[in-house]
C-alpha positions as CSV (number, residue, x, y, z in Angstrom):
1,M,-1.7,-20.2,0.2
2,N,-2.4,-18.4,3.5
3,L,-4.4,-19.9,6.5
4,P,-7.9,-18.5,6.9
5,G,-8.3,-15.6,9.3
6,V,-6.9,-12.0,9.4
7,R,-3.4,-11.3,8.5
8,R,-1.9,-7.9,9.2
9,Y,0.5,-6.2,6.8
10,G,2.7,-3.2,7.3
11,M,4.6,-1.6,4.5
12,V,6.8,1.4,3.9
13,I,7.9,3.5,0.9
14,M,9.3,7.0,0.5
15,L,7.3,9.9,-0.7
16,K,9.0,12.5,-2.9
17,P,8.8,15.9,-1.1
18,E,7.6,17.7,-4.1
19,K,4.8,15.3,-4.6
20,I,3.3,15.4,-1.1
21,D,0.4,17.7,-2.0
22,D,-0.4,15.7,-5.2
23,Y,-0.4,12.4,-3.2
24,K,-2.6,13.9,-0.5
25,K,-5.1,15.2,-3.1
26,L,-5.3,11.9,-4.8
27,H,-6.0,10.1,-1.5
28,A,-8.7,12.7,-0.5
29,A,-10.8,11.3,-3.3
30,V,-9.7,7.8,-4.1
31,W,-11.6,6.5,-7.3
32,P,-14.6,4.2,-6.4
33,G,-13.4,1.4,-8.6
34,V,-10.0,1.3,-6.8
35,L,-11.8,1.2,-3.4
36,K,-14.1,-1.7,-4.7
37,K,-11.0,-3.7,-6.0
38,I,-9.4,-3.4,-2.7
39,K,-12.4,-4.8,-0.9
40,D,-12.8,-7.5,-3.7
41,C,-9.2,-8.6,-2.9
42,H,-10.0,-9.2,0.7
43,I,-8.3,-6.1,2.2
44,Q,-9.9,-4.2,5.1
45,N,-8.8,-1.5,7.6
46,Y,-6.4,0.0,5.0
47,S,-4.6,3.1,6.2
48,I,-1.7,5.1,4.9
49,F,0.3,7.4,7.2
50,L,2.8,10.0,6.3
51,R,5.8,11.2,8.4
52,E,9.0,13.2,7.6
53,I,11.6,11.0,9.3
54,E,14.8,13.0,8.6
55,P,14.9,16.5,7.1
56,G,13.6,16.2,3.6
57,K,12.9,12.5,3.7
58,H,9.3,11.7,3.8
59,Y,7.9,8.1,4.3
60,L,4.5,6.5,3.9
61,F,3.5,3.6,6.1
62,S,0.5,1.5,5.1
63,Y,-1.3,-0.9,7.3
64,F,-4.1,-3.3,6.2
65,E,-5.7,-6.5,7.1
66,Y,-6.0,-9.4,4.6
67,T,-9.0,-11.8,5.1
68,G,-8.6,-14.0,2.0
69,V,-6.9,-17.3,1.5
70,D,-4.5,-16.6,-1.2
71,F,-2.7,-13.2,-0.8
72,E,-0.5,-13.6,-3.9
73,A,-3.4,-14.5,-6.2
74,D,-5.5,-11.6,-4.8
75,M,-2.6,-9.1,-5.3
76,A,-2.2,-10.4,-8.9
77,K,-5.9,-9.9,-9.4
78,M,-5.6,-6.2,-8.2
79,A,-2.4,-5.7,-10.3
80,A,-4.3,-7.0,-13.4
81,D,-7.2,-4.5,-12.9
82,P,-7.2,-1.7,-15.6
83,E,-8.5,1.0,-13.2
84,T,-6.1,0.1,-10.5
85,Q,-3.3,0.2,-13.1
86,R,-4.4,3.7,-14.0
87,W,-4.5,4.7,-10.3
88,W,-0.9,3.5,-9.9
89,K,0.1,5.6,-12.8
90,E,-1.0,8.5,-10.8
91,T,0.5,7.5,-7.4
92,D,3.7,5.7,-8.4
93,P,5.5,8.8,-9.7
94,C,4.9,10.3,-6.1
95,Q,6.8,7.5,-4.5
96,Q,10.2,6.2,-4.3
97,A,11.2,2.7,-3.2
98,I,13.4,2.5,-0.1
99,P,17.0,1.6,-0.6
100,L,17.0,-1.6,1.4
101,R,14.0,-3.5,-0.1
102,G,13.3,-7.1,-1.1
103,G,13.6,-8.3,-4.6
104,N,10.7,-6.9,-6.7
105,E,9.1,-4.9,-3.8
106,W,7.8,-1.4,-4.5
107,W,6.3,-0.9,-1.1
108,S,8.5,-2.8,1.2
109,R,6.8,-5.3,3.6
110,M,7.7,-5.0,7.3
111,A,8.0,-7.7,9.9
112,E,5.4,-7.6,12.7
113,V,7.2,-7.8,16.0
114,F,4.2,-7.1,18.3
115,H,0.4,-7.3,18.3
116,T,-2.2,-7.2,20.9
117,A,-5.9,-7.5,20.4
């Protein structure tokens, strides 16, 4: 269980070059039920950024703030949601996990090394 307050998360994953347009179109009109589940699971200020790091290698960086008290339980709640599962069936084929990732990670968590408010 996490301590109360805001916890910041940064994550990274690769985006398949041939899927860039599809991914952008999906995120230009995120399904309302998916957005609601994100809020219900205590996530705010959620952003995803895209950058080509090396020729032909595109990466997504996501940032969000978690305000709940049990991150793992909220993520399990999100993963169990049927609409979120359908959303991931659309987005996951666009992505590719990075080679150096932790255990069961799809999006790889990043360590925060600096923050100022």
